[in-house]
C-alpha positions in Angstrom: -12.6 -1.2 28.2 -10.0 1.3 27.2 -10.7 4.2 24.8 -8.7 2.5 22.0 -10.6 -0.8 22.5 -13.9 1.1 22.5 -13.0 2.8 19.2 -12.0 -0.5 17.6 -15.1 -2.2 18.9 -17.3 0.6 17.4 -15.4 0.5 14.1 -15.9 -3.3 13.9 -19.6 -3.0 14.7 -20.1 -0.5 11.9 -18.1 -2.5 9.3 -19.4 -5.3 7.1 -19.2 -8.5 9.3 -17.0 -11.4 8.3 -18.4 -14.4 6.5 -18.8 -17.8 8.0 -15.4 -19.1 7.1 -13.5 -16.1 8.5 -15.7 -16.1 11.6 -14.8 -19.8 12.3 -11.2 -19.1 11.5 -11.3 -16.3 14.1 -12.8 -18.6 16.7 -10.2 -21.3 16.1 -7.4 -18.8 16.2 -8.6 -17.2 19.4 -7.8 -20.5 21.2 -4.1 -20.4 20.2 -1.4 -19.0 22.5 -0.4 -16.2 20.0 -4.0 -15.4 18.9 -3.2 -11.6 18.9 -0.9 -12.2 15.9 -4.0 -12.5 13.6 -4.9 -9.3 11.7 -8.6 -10.0 12.7 -11.7 -8.6 11.1 -11.2 -4.9 10.9 -7.7 -5.0 9.4 -8.6 -7.9 7.2 -11.4 -5.9 5.7 -9.1 -3.0 5.2 -6.7 -5.2 3.3 -9.5 -6.6 1.2 -10.7 -3.1 0.3 -7.1 -2.1 -0.7 -6.8 -5.1 -3.0 -10.2 -4.6 -4.5 -9.4 -0.9 -5.2 -5.8 -1.4 -6.6 -6.4 -4.8 -8.3 -2.8 -6.1 -7.8 -2.0 -9.2 -9.9 1.0 -10.3 -7.8 0.9 -10.0 -4.0 3.6 -11.1 -1.5 2.7 -11.7 2.1 5.5 -12.0 4.7 3.9 -13.7 7.8 0.8 -15.8 7.4 -0.1 -17.1 10.8 -3.5 -18.7 10.5 -4.3 -17.0 7.2 -6.9 -14.3 7.8 -5.0 -11.6 5.8 -4.2 -13.9 2.9 -7.8 -15.2 2.6 -9.1 -11.6 2.8 -6.8 -10.4 0.1 -7.2 -13.4 -2.1 -11.0 -13.0 -2.0 -10.6 -9.6 -3.7 -7.9 -10.4 -6.3 -8.6 -9.7 -9.9 -8.8 -12.5 -12.4 -5.4 -14.3 -12.6 -4.1 -12.6 -9.5 -2.1 -14.6 -6.9 -0.4 -14.4 -3.5 2.9 -15.8 -2.4 2.4 -16.3 1.3 5.6 -16.9 3.5 5.8 -18.2 7.0 8.1 -20.4 9.1 5.4 -22.3 11.0 4.1 -25.4 9.3 1.3 -25.9 11.8 -0.4 -22.5 11.6 0.2 -22.5 7.8 -1.8 -25.8 7.7 -4.7 -24.0 9.4 -4.4 -21.2 6.8 -4.5 -23.7 3.9 -7.5 -25.5 5.4 -9.6 -22.3 5.7 -8.4 -21.0 2.3 -9.8 -24.2 0.8 -13.1 -23.7 2.6 -13.2 -20.1 1.3 -12.5 -21.2 -2.2 -9.4 -19.2 -2.6 -6.6 -21.8 -2.1 -5.7 -21.9 -5.8 -4.8 -18.2 -5.6 -2.3 -18.6 -2.7 1.1 -20.2 -3.0 2.2 -21.0 0.6 6.0 -21.1 1.2 7.2 -22.5 4.5 10.7 -21.4 5.5 12.7 -18.3 6.5 11.1 -15.3 4.7 14.4 -13.7 3.6 15.5 -16.9 1.9 12.1 -17.2 0.2 12.2 -13.5 -1.0 15.7 -13.9 -2.4 14.5 -16.8 -4.6 11.5 -14.9 -5.9 11.4 -12.8 -9.0 9.5 -9.5 -9.0 7.8 -7.3 -9.6 5.1 -7.5 -6.9 2.2 -5.1 -7.0 1.5 -5.3 -3.2 3.6 -6.6 -0.3 2.1 -7.1 3.2 4.7 -7.4 6.0 3.5 -9.0 9.3 6.3 -11.2 10.6 9.3 -11.2 13.0 9.5 -7.5 14.0 13.3 -7.3 14.5 13.7 -8.2 10.8 11.3 -5.6 9.4 14.1 -3.4 8.0 15.6 -6.5 6.3 12.3 -7.5 4.8 11.8 -4.0 3.5 15.2 -3.7 1.9 14.7 -7.2 0.3 11.3 -6.4 -1.2 11.7 -2.8 -2.3 13.8 -3.7 -5.4 11.1 -6.3 -6.3 8.3 -3.8 -5.9 6.4 -2.7 -9.1 6.9 1.0 -10.0 3.4 1.8 -8.8 3.4 -1.0 -6.1 2.6 -0.7 -2.4 4.2 -2.1 0.7 2.0 -2.4 3.8 3.8 -3.0 7.2 1.7 -4.2 10.1 2.0 -3.4 13.8 3.9 -0.1 13.2 2.3 1.6 16.3 4.5 -0.8 18.2 7.3 1.8 17.9 5.3 4.0 20.2 5.0 1.2 22.7 8.6 0.3 22.9 9.1 -2.3 20.2 12.7 -1.5 19.2 12.5 -3.4 15.9 9.4 -1.5 14.8 10.8 1.8 16.0 14.0 1.2 14.0 11.9 0.3 10.9 9.7 3.4 11.3 12.7 5.7 11.4 14.4 3.8 8.5 11.4 4.2 6.2 10.7 7.8 7.2 14.4 8.7 6.3 14.3 6.8 3.0 14.1 9.4 0.2 13.1 6.7 -2.3 9.7 6.4 -0.8 6.8 8.2 0.9 4.8 6.7 3.7 1.7 7.1 5.9 1.1 5.3 9.2 -2.6 4.6 9.5 -3.7 4.0 13.1 -5.9 1.0 12.4 -5.6 -1.6 15.1 -1.8 -1.7 16.0 -0.9 0.5 13.0 -0.4 -0.2 9.3 2.2 1.9 7.4 1.6 2.3 3.7 4.7 2.8 1.6 5.2 3.7 -2.1 8.0 4.9 -4.3 8.3 8.6 -4.9 
């Protein structure tokens, strides 16, 4: 086990464990070819804590996969809060819907299947929180599409941003783009593969 894996394992062991629905979702997801795309327990709990603390009423998720992140966030939404969850894969979105139903949060999640940039273009803002975890080469495009629709005190979270350190060109370009953007301030939190938090100045 590498030092990074050891740290993550220790962090998970000392964080509130997932409930039965998310545990089973994790087990089913682990059998899929792209299982590593799931945010998993530690990051899912991090997202839940942020939602519980900030109480966003409108959330936009770009990249659903099997739904761990949307279920975790939906479970902490305030009364009347909702998530628009975008993905291109009908099959994995169907898994997300099934577990959202089991978790009792399906009515808070509006799943949209199709190219994310087209979905975003058709949506009206403002969004209080945006979580980006989709096709890495398009991160800059997602960012530029959602920033005008972000609430004045809103927050963008971009996943996998330590990928820039590991040679992912799309992520590296995104990281430099956000850092140079004088409209916002950002912090890259080294949880799992990195989550960058972005807000307007």
